[in-house]
Phi, psi and omega in degrees: 000315180288342184289336183287329185269144177287170178298326178290322178290325174297321180294317177299320175301312176303314182294322181290316180294318179299310177304317177299313181291324176293325179291318180293316178301315181296318178300315182295313179300320181289326177297315179296316178295322177290325177292321176292324181290321183290320181299311180296317176300317177302318174301314182293322182297321176300312180290327179294319179297318181295309183291329172298320178293316178298314176299319179295324179294322181289326180288323175296325180290322178296313181299318180297307182293332175291319177295322181289323178295311179295328179290312181296321176294324176292317179297321176297321179298310181299319178298323178293321176296319180293319180291328172298321178297313177299317178301313180299313183303306182291333178293322177294314178300318177297322177297314177303307180299318180299312182302313183294321180294316174305309179298325177293316180294312181286326181291322178293332180280329182291325182288000000 
Protein backbone atom coordinates (compact mmCIF):
# COMPACT_ATOMS: atom_id res chain seq x y z
CA UNK A 1 0.00 0.00 0.00
CA UNK A 2 2.74 2.44 0.87
CA UNK A 3 4.66 1.58 -2.23
CA UNK A 4 2.14 3.42 -4.35
CA UNK A 5 2.84 6.74 -2.62
CA UNK A 6 5.86 8.83 -3.26
CA UNK A 7 8.12 10.00 -0.48
CA UNK A 8 6.55 13.46 -0.59
CA UNK A 9 3.04 12.06 -0.22
CA UNK A 10 4.18 9.92 2.70
CA UNK A 11 5.73 12.98 4.31
CA UNK A 12 2.48 14.95 3.90
CA UNK A 13 0.47 12.06 5.36
CA UNK A 14 2.87 11.91 8.30
CA UNK A 15 2.75 15.68 8.68
CA UNK A 16 -1.07 15.79 8.53
CA UNK A 17 -1.43 12.93 11.03
CA UNK A 18 1.11 14.60 13.34
CA UNK A 19 -0.71 17.93 13.08
CA UNK A 20 -4.09 16.31 13.79
CA UNK A 21 -2.68 14.46 16.80
CA UNK A 22 -0.98 17.58 18.14
CA UNK A 23 -4.16 19.63 17.60
CA UNK A 24 -6.23 16.98 19.40
CA UNK A 25 -3.70 16.76 22.25
CA UNK A 26 -3.61 20.55 22.62
CA UNK A 27 -7.42 20.72 22.60
CA UNK A 28 -7.60 18.03 25.29
CA UNK A 29 -4.89 19.78 27.32
CA UNK A 30 -6.76 23.11 27.03
CA UNK A 31 -10.00 21.39 28.03
CA UNK A 32 -8.43 19.88 31.13
CA UNK A 33 -6.84 23.19 32.15
CA UNK A 34 -10.13 25.03 31.59
CA UNK A 35 -11.96 22.41 33.67
CA UNK A 36 -9.45 22.82 36.52
CA UNK A 37 -9.67 26.62 36.30
CA UNK A 38 -13.47 26.55 36.36
CA UNK A 39 -13.48 24.20 39.35
CA UNK A 40 -11.05 26.43 41.23
CA UNK A 41 -13.05 29.56 40.33
CA UNK A 42 -16.23 27.89 41.54
CA UNK A 43 -14.59 27.13 44.89
CA UNK A 44 -13.25 30.69 45.18
CA UNK A 45 -16.63 32.16 44.23
CA UNK A 46 -18.29 30.11 46.98
CA UNK A 47 -15.82 31.42 49.58
CA UNK A 48 -16.09 34.98 48.29
CA UNK A 49 -19.89 34.83 48.53
CA UNK A 50 -19.67 33.45 52.08
CA UNK A 51 -17.21 36.11 53.23
CA UNK A 52 -19.18 38.84 51.47
CA UNK A 53 -22.27 37.85 53.43
CA UNK A 54 -20.24 37.82 56.66
CA UNK A 55 -18.74 41.22 55.81
CA UNK A 56 -22.17 42.71 55.03
CA UNK A 57 -23.47 41.41 58.34
CA UNK A 58 -20.51 42.93 60.16
CA UNK A 59 -21.00 46.25 58.38
CA UNK A 60 -24.63 46.26 59.53
CA UNK A 61 -23.52 45.49 63.09
CA UNK A 62 -20.92 48.26 62.93
CA UNK A 63 -23.54 50.76 61.77
CA UNK A 64 -25.92 49.62 64.52
CA UNK A 65 -23.33 49.95 67.31
CA UNK A 66 -22.09 53.28 65.91
CA UNK A 67 -25.66 54.59 66.00
CA UNK A 68 -26.10 53.26 69.54
CA UNK A 69 -22.86 54.98 70.62
CA UNK A 70 -23.82 58.34 69.13
CA UNK A 71 -27.32 58.06 70.60
CA UNK A 72 -25.90 57.35 74.05
CA UNK A 73 -23.47 60.28 73.82
CA UNK A 74 -26.36 62.55 72.83
CA UNK A 75 -28.47 61.29 75.72
CA UNK A 76 -25.51 61.73 78.10
CA UNK A 77 -25.01 65.31 76.94
CA UNK A 78 -28.68 66.03 77.50
CA UNK A 79 -28.55 64.48 80.96
CA UNK A 80 -25.46 66.51 81.84
CA UNK A 81 -27.30 69.68 80.82
CA UNK A 82 -30.32 68.70 82.92
CA UNK A 83 -28.07 67.95 85.91
CA UNK A 84 -26.34 71.29 85.43
CA UNK A 85 -29.71 73.10 85.37
CA UNK A 86 -30.90 71.27 88.50
CA UNK A 87 -27.56 71.94 90.20
CA UNK A 88 -27.81 75.65 89.45
CA UNK A 89 -31.41 75.75 90.70
CA UNK A 90 -30.55 74.09 94.00
CA UNK A 91 -27.41 76.19 94.34
CA UNK A 92 -29.61 79.31 94.13
CA UNK A 93 -32.12 77.83 96.60
CA UNK A 94 -29.27 76.95 98.97
CA UNK A 95 -27.94 80.51 98.72
CA UNK A 96 -31.41 81.89 99.52
CA UNK A 97 -31.74 79.63 102.57
CA UNK A 98 -28.24 80.58 103.77
CA UNK A 99 -29.01 84.27 103.29
CA UNK A 100 -32.26 83.88 105.25
CA UNK A 101 -30.48 81.95 107.99
CA UNK A 102 -27.74 84.57 108.11
CA UNK A 103 -30.34 87.31 108.31
CA UNK A 104 -32.15 85.48 111.12
CA UNK A 105 -28.94 84.93 113.08
CA UNK A 106 -27.61 88.45 112.61
CA UNK A 107 -30.98 90.17 112.84
CA UNK A 108 -31.64 88.60 116.26
CA UNK A 109 -28.31 89.81 117.65
CA UNK A 110 -28.74 93.48 116.63
CA UNK A 111 -32.06 93.92 118.39
